[in-house]
C-alpha positions as CSV (number, residue, x, y, z in Angstrom):
1,M,8.1,-0.2,22.3
2,N,5.8,-3.1,22.9
3,W,6.0,-5.3,19.8
4,E,2.2,-5.8,19.7
5,S,1.7,-2.1,19.2
6,R,3.8,-2.0,16.1
7,L,1.7,-1.1,13.1
8,V,1.8,-3.0,9.9
9,L,0.9,-1.2,6.7
10,V,-0.4,-3.3,3.9
11,A,-0.4,-1.9,0.4
12,E,-2.8,-4.2,-1.4
13,D,-5.3,-3.4,-4.2
14,S,-7.3,-6.6,-4.2
15,D,-10.1,-6.8,-1.7
16,D,-10.1,-10.6,-1.9
17,D,-6.3,-10.8,-1.2
18,F,-6.6,-8.4,1.7
19,M,-9.5,-10.3,3.2
20,L,-7.6,-13.6,3.0
21,L,-4.5,-11.9,4.5
22,M,-6.6,-10.6,7.4
23,M,-8.0,-14.1,7.9
24,A,-4.4,-15.4,8.0
25,F,-3.4,-12.7,10.5
26,R,-6.3,-13.7,12.8
27,K,-5.5,-17.4,12.5
28,A,-1.8,-16.8,13.2
29,N,-2.9,-14.8,16.4
30,F,-1.4,-11.6,14.9
31,R,-2.4,-8.9,17.3
32,N,-0.7,-5.9,15.8
33,P,-2.7,-3.1,14.3
34,V,-3.0,-3.3,10.5
35,R,-3.8,-0.4,8.1
36,R,-4.4,-0.8,4.4
37,V,-3.9,1.4,1.5
38,E,-5.1,0.4,-2.0
39,N,-2.5,1.7,-4.4
40,G,1.0,3.0,-4.5
41,Q,0.2,6.7,-4.3
42,E,-1.8,6.1,-1.2
43,A,1.1,4.2,0.3
44,I,3.3,7.2,-0.3
45,Y,0.7,9.6,1.2
46,Y,0.5,7.4,4.2
47,L,4.2,7.1,4.7
48,L,4.6,10.9,4.5
49,G,1.6,11.6,6.7
50,E,-0.1,13.6,3.9
51,E,-3.6,14.0,2.5
52,Q,-6.1,11.9,4.3
53,Y,-3.3,10.4,6.4
54,A,-2.0,13.6,8.0
55,D,-3.2,12.8,11.5
56,R,-0.4,10.7,12.9
57,Q,-2.5,9.8,16.0
58,A,-5.0,8.1,13.7
59,F,-2.4,7.0,11.1
60,P,0.9,6.3,12.9
61,F,4.0,5.6,11.0
62,P,4.3,1.8,10.3
63,Y,6.9,-0.5,11.7
64,V,6.9,-2.7,8.5
65,L,5.3,-2.3,5.0
66,L,3.9,-5.3,3.2
67,L,3.9,-4.1,-0.4
68,D,2.0,-5.7,-3.3
69,L,4.0,-5.6,-6.5
70,K,1.3,-4.9,-9.0
71,M,-1.0,-2.1,-8.0
72,P,-2.8,0.6,-9.8
73,V,-1.8,4.3,-9.9
74,M,1.8,3.4,-8.9
75,H,3.6,0.1,-9.2
76,G,5.0,-1.5,-6.0
77,L,8.5,-1.4,-7.3
78,D,8.2,2.4,-7.8
79,V,6.9,2.8,-4.2
80,L,9.9,0.8,-3.0
81,A,12.4,2.8,-5.0
82,W,10.8,6.0,-3.7
83,A,10.9,4.7,-0.1
84,R,14.6,3.9,-0.3
85,Q,15.4,7.4,-1.6
86,N,13.3,9.2,1.1
87,A,15.1,10.0,4.4
88,E,12.0,9.3,6.4
89,T,11.4,5.9,5.0
90,R,14.8,4.7,4.0
91,R,15.1,2.2,6.9
92,L,11.5,1.1,6.9
93,P,11.4,-2.7,6.5
94,V,9.6,-3.5,3.2
95,V,8.5,-7.0,2.4
96,M,7.1,-7.6,-1.1
97,L,4.0,-9.7,-0.7
98,T,2.9,-10.7,-4.2
99,S,1.4,-13.4,-6.4
100,S,4.3,-13.0,-8.8
101,L,6.5,-16.0,-9.4
102,Q,8.7,-14.2,-11.9
103,P,12.5,-14.3,-11.1
104,L,12.9,-10.8,-12.6
105,D,10.4,-9.4,-10.1
106,V,12.3,-11.0,-7.2
107,Q,15.6,-9.6,-8.5
108,E,14.2,-6.2,-9.2
109,S,12.7,-6.0,-5.7
110,Y,16.0,-6.8,-4.0
111,D,17.8,-4.4,-6.4
112,R,15.5,-1.6,-5.3
113,G,16.0,-2.3,-1.6
114,A,13.3,-4.8,-0.5
115,N,14.0,-6.6,2.8
116,G,12.1,-9.6,1.7
117,F,10.1,-11.1,-1.2
118,V,7.2,-13.5,-0.3
119,T,4.9,-15.1,-2.8
120,K,1.3,-15.2,-1.6
121,S,0.0,-18.6,-1.0
122,T,-3.4,-19.5,-2.6
123,S,-4.4,-21.5,0.5
124,L,-5.3,-20.0,3.9
125,D,-3.0,-22.4,5.7
126,G,-0.1,-21.5,3.4
127,L,-0.7,-17.8,3.9
128,V,-0.9,-18.3,7.7
129,D,2.6,-19.8,7.5
130,V,3.8,-16.8,5.5
131,V,2.2,-14.3,7.9
132,A,3.6,-16.1,10.9
133,A,7.1,-16.0,9.5
134,I,6.8,-12.3,8.6
135,H,5.4,-11.5,12.1
136,A,8.1,-13.6,13.9
137,F,11.0,-11.8,12.2
138,W,9.9,-8.3,11.1
139,V,7.6,-7.5,13.9
140,K,8.7,-9.5,17.0
141,V,12.4,-10.1,16.5
142,N,13.7,-7.2,14.5
143,N,14.2,-4.4,17.0
144,V,15.5,-1.7,14.7
145,E,13.2,1.3,14.6
146,P,12.5,2.6,11.1
């Protein structure tokens, strides 16, 4: 599989945060396709290929999930716990991408099976560095298929 074709799924409820993330992707020359879901339940529907995401041609299974911690409908930690218990998503790399600086959030994320925990930068340049690091490892270098 060509690494530039690997889909990144972003579970992010904030339009502003998602817009800044997309700007960072562009500035970091991130060419991979990106899909967004706006809450935890949508993330699960997407990962299962259910509801509005049933067409796997239009909504392919992601290579990595960037998961916001605090989302409506279903908390990011609950999505993570679900993903680790589901046979289809157990190996999917999940990087928590959040504004939280709470040590308990970091610990709980790793306890539930997160592959990484990244605090969102409030500056575009800082976020570009974060996106570039995520891209370099989880998309380009990591060759394990979920």
